[in-house]
ZADO-1210 file (C-alpha; in nm, 4 decimals, padded with zeros to 6 digits):
<atoms>
<atom x="-03.6761" y="09.9932" z="19.7740" code="MET" pos="1"/>
<atom x="-04.0093" y="09.8255" z="19.8206" code="LYS" pos="2"/>
<atom x="-04.2886" y="09.9988" z="19.9721" code="THR" pos="3"/>
<atom x="-04.5371" y="09.8218" z="20.2304" code="LYS" pos="4"/>
<atom x="-04.8116" y="09.7983" z="19.9723" code="GLU" pos="5"/>
<atom x="-04.5463" y="09.6428" z="19.7023" code="ASP" pos="6"/>
<atom x="-04.4830" y="09.3615" z="19.9834" code="ILE" pos="7"/>
<atom x="-04.8344" y="09.3389" z="20.0748" code="MET" pos="8"/>
<atom x="-04.9493" y="09.2323" z="19.7105" code="LYS" pos="9"/>
<atom x="-04.6241" y="09.0344" z="19.6617" code="MET" pos="10"/>
<atom x="-04.7185" y="08.6803" z="19.5974" code="SER" pos="11"/>
<atom x="-04.5370" y="08.3332" z="19.7527" code="LEU" pos="12"/>
<atom x="-04.3760" y="08.2672" z="19.4391" code="GLN" pos="13"/>
<atom x="-04.2139" y="08.6402" z="19.4413" code="GLU" pos="14"/>
<atom x="-04.1159" y="08.6332" z="19.8086" code="LEU" pos="15"/>
<atom x="-03.9332" y="08.2798" z="19.7559" code="LYS" pos="16"/>
<atom x="-03.7717" y="08.3800" z="19.4688" code="LYS" pos="17"/>
<atom x="-03.6334" y="08.6603" z="19.6890" code="ARG" pos="18"/>
<atom x="-03.5444" y="08.4852" z="19.9619" code="ARG" pos="19"/>
<atom x="-03.3288" y="08.2191" z="19.7153" code="ASN" pos="20"/>
<atom x="-03.1662" y="08.5476" z="19.6304" code="GLU" pos="21"/>
<atom x="-03.0388" y="08.5907" z="19.9242" code="LEU" pos="22"/>
<atom x="-02.9371" y="08.2735" z="19.9823" code="LEU" pos="23"/>
<atom x="-02.7315" y="08.1225" z="19.7198" code="ASN" pos="24"/>
<atom x="-02.6425" y="07.8362" z="19.8964" code="GLN" pos="25"/>
<atom x="-02.8102" y="07.4822" z="20.0307" code="ARG" pos="26"/>
<atom x="-02.6344" y="07.3091" z="20.3112" code="ILE" pos="27"/>
<atom x="-02.7482" y="06.9261" z="20.3435" code="ASN" pos="28"/>
<atom x="-02.5589" y="06.8496" z="20.7038" code="THR" pos="29"/>
<atom x="-02.5090" y="07.0156" z="21.0040" code="ASN" pos="30"/>
<atom x="-02.1403" y="07.0986" z="20.9730" code="ILE" pos="31"/>
<atom x="-01.9240" y="07.2504" z="21.2407" code="ARG" pos="32"/>
<atom x="-02.2041" y="07.3516" z="21.4912" code="CYS" pos="33"/>
<atom x="-02.1385" y="07.4322" z="21.8340" code="ILE" pos="34"/>
<atom x="-02.3769" y="07.3816" z="22.1516" code="SER" pos="35"/>
<atom x="-02.6366" y="07.3801" z="21.8880" code="CYS" pos="36"/>
<atom x="-02.9959" y="07.1908" z="21.9790" code="SER" pos="37"/>
<atom x="-03.2483" y="07.0362" z="21.7455" code="GLY" pos="38"/>
<atom x="-03.1303" y="07.2133" z="21.4412" code="CYS" pos="39"/>
<atom x="-03.1017" y="07.0576" z="21.1001" code="THR" pos="40"/>
<atom x="-02.9139" y="07.1328" z="20.7822" code="ASN" pos="41"/>
<atom x="-02.6899" y="07.3805" z="20.9562" code="CYS" pos="42"/>
<atom x="-02.3633" y="07.4989" z="20.9411" code="SER" pos="43"/>
<atom x="-02.1093" y="07.6863" z="21.1662" code="GLU" pos="44"/>
<atom x="-02.3674" y="07.7968" z="21.4009" code="CYS" pos="45"/>
<atom x="-02.3340" y="07.8602" z="21.7721" code="PHE" pos="46"/>
<atom x="-02.5953" y="07.8099" z="22.0841" code="GLY" pos="47"/>
<atom x="-02.9011" y="07.7670" z="21.7956" code="CYS" pos="48"/>
<atom x="-03.2223" y="07.5938" z="21.8920" code="THR" pos="49"/>
<atom x="-03.4512" y="07.4232" z="21.6621" code="LYS" pos="50"/>
<atom x="-03.3191" y="07.6016" z="21.3045" code="CYS" pos="51"/>
<atom x="-03.3174" y="07.4829" z="21.0102" code="SER" pos="52"/>
<atom x="-03.0996" y="07.5429" z="20.6923" code="HIS" pos="53"/>
<atom x="-02.8977" y="07.8249" z="20.8877" code="CYS" pos="54"/>
<atom x="-02.5143" y="07.9088" z="20.8267" code="SER" pos="55"/>
<atom x="-02.2883" y="08.1049" z="21.0513" code="GLN" pos="56"/>
<atom x="-02.5633" y="08.2004" z="21.3375" code="CYS" pos="57"/>
<atom x="-02.5543" y="08.2400" z="21.6635" code="SER" pos="58"/>
<atom x="-02.8033" y="08.2119" z="21.9681" code="ARG" pos="59"/>
<atom x="-03.1444" y="08.1521" z="21.6863" code="CYS" pos="60"/>
<atom x="-03.4106" y="08.0093" z="21.7772" code="LEU" pos="61"/>
<atom x="-03.6729" y="07.8499" z="21.5903" code="GLY" pos="62"/>
<atom x="-03.5097" y="08.0149" z="21.2272" code="CYS" pos="63"/>
<atom x="-03.5078" y="07.8844" z="20.9158" code="SER" pos="64"/>
<atom x="-03.2680" y="07.9776" z="20.6155" code="ASP" pos="65"/>
<atom x="-03.0654" y="08.2372" z="20.7980" code="LEU" pos="66"/>
<atom x="-02.7096" y="08.3496" z="20.7230" code="LEU" pos="67"/>
<atom x="-02.5194" y="08.5355" z="20.9464" code="ASN" pos="68"/>
<atom x="-02.7788" y="08.6399" z="21.1881" code="CYS" pos="69"/>
<atom x="-02.7489" y="08.6797" z="21.5888" code="ARG" pos="70"/>
<atom x="-03.0183" y="08.6339" z="21.8502" code="GLY" pos="71"/>
<atom x="-03.2955" y="08.5779" z="21.6104" code="CYS" pos="72"/>
<atom x="-03.6455" y="08.4215" z="21.6769" code="THR" pos="73"/>
<atom x="-03.8929" y="08.2719" z="21.4284" code="ASN" pos="74"/>
<atom x="-03.7482" y="08.4517" z="21.1056" code="CYS" pos="75"/>
<atom x="-03.6878" y="08.3022" z="20.7704" code="SER" pos="76"/>
<atom x="-03.4777" y="08.3966" z="20.4743" code="GLY" pos="77"/>
<atom x="-03.2604" y="08.6939" z="20.6615" code="CYS" pos="78"/>
<atom x="-02.8772" y="08.7612" z="20.6215" code="THR" pos="79"/>
<atom x="-02.6854" y="08.9668" z="20.8672" code="SER" pos="80"/>
<atom x="-02.9878" y="09.0406" z="21.1250" code="CYS" pos="81"/>
<atom x="-02.9426" y="09.0661" z="21.4793" code="SER" pos="82"/>
<atom x="-03.1758" y="09.0293" z="21.7681" code="GLU" pos="83"/>
<atom x="-03.4753" y="09.0081" z="21.5405" code="CYS" pos="84"/>
<atom x="-03.8473" y="08.8547" z="21.5690" code="LEU" pos="85"/>
<atom x="-04.0412" y="08.7624" z="21.3328" code="ASN" pos="86"/>
<atom x="-03.8879" y="08.8923" z="21.0131" code="CYS" pos="87"/>
<atom x="-03.9050" y="08.7522" z="20.6860" code="PHE" pos="88"/>
<atom x="-03.6474" y="08.7802" z="20.3907" code="CYS" pos="89"/>
<atom x="-03.4761" y="09.0968" z="20.4994" code="SER" pos="90"/>
<atom x="-03.1294" y="09.1856" z="20.5400" code="VAL" pos="91"/>
<atom x="-02.8961" y="09.4300" z="20.7741" code="ASN" pos="92"/>
<atom x="-03.1710" y="09.4189" z="21.0569" code="LEU" pos="93"/>
<atom x="-03.1366" y="09.5245" z="21.3999" code="GLU" pos="94"/>
<atom x="-03.3609" y="09.4872" z="21.6860" code="ASN" pos="95"/>
<atom x="-03.6939" y="09.4797" z="21.4381" code="LYS" pos="96"/>
<atom x="-03.9954" y="09.2958" z="21.4320" code="LYS" pos="97"/>
<atom x="-04.2459" y="09.1977" z="21.1644" code="TYR" pos="98"/>
<atom x="-04.0268" y="09.3060" z="20.8602" code="MET" pos="99"/>
<atom x="-04.0894" y="09.1200" z="20.4975" code="ILE" pos="100"/>
<atom x="-03.7838" y="09.2605" z="20.2795" code="CYS" pos="101"/>
<atom x="-03.6724" y="09.5426" z="20.5209" code="ASN" pos="102"/>
<atom x="-04.0535" y="09.6846" z="20.4825" code="VAL" pos="103"/>
<atom x="-04.1974" y="09.7363" z="20.8618" code="GLN" pos="104"/>
<atom x="-04.5684" y="09.6152" z="20.8770" code="LEU" pos="105"/>
<atom x="-04.7825" y="09.5624" z="21.1691" code="THR" pos="106"/>
<atom x="-04.8276" y="09.2497" z="21.3977" code="LYS" pos="107"/>
<atom x="-05.1737" y="09.1774" z="21.1991" code="LYS" pos="108"/>
<atom x="-05.0148" y="09.2446" z="20.8513" code="GLU" pos="109"/>
<atom x="-04.7073" y="09.0669" z="20.8907" code="TYR" pos="110"/>
<atom x="-04.9544" y="08.7256" z="21.0012" code="GLU" pos="111"/>
<atom x="-05.1872" y="08.8099" z="20.7517" code="THR" pos="112"/>
<atom x="-04.9621" y="08.8144" z="20.4485" code="LYS" pos="113"/>
<atom x="-04.7745" y="08.4858" z="20.6000" code="LEU" pos="114"/>
<atom x="-05.0853" y="08.3326" z="20.6335" code="LYS" pos="115"/>
<atom x="-05.1474" y="08.4193" z="20.2798" code="GLU" pos="116"/>
<atom x="-04.8782" y="08.2683" z="20.1550" code="LEU" pos="117"/>
<atom x="-04.9093" y="07.9796" z="20.3882" code="SER" pos="118"/>
<atom x="-04.5765" y="08.0196" z="20.5875" code="LEU" pos="119"/>
</atoms>
C-alpha cells in the first residue's frame, strides 16, 4: 500500500502506468449507453454526463476512464467506486474526495499533484 508521501512523489508516467493497469481495455465508441449526455467512447453506461472512456458506470459526471463506478464526479482512472469526488487511479472507494491511488490527500495536495502532472 502506498503512503501519501509515495503518491506525492509519483511522476506522471508512474501514475499513468498505474491507471492503465487498472483499465485493461479501451473503448472506441459509445455502445449500449442509456440516458447519457455528452459522453464519448463509453460502453454500457446509464445516466452519465460529459464522461469519456467509461464502462458499466451510472450517474457519473465529468469523469474519464472509469469502470463500474456509480455517482462519481470529476474522477479519472477509477474502478468500482461509488459517490466519489475528485479521485484519480483508485479502486473500491465509497464517498471519498481527493484520493490518488487510494491514498487520502487534502484538497490542496490533490490539486497541486494534478497540476504537477498536467492533468
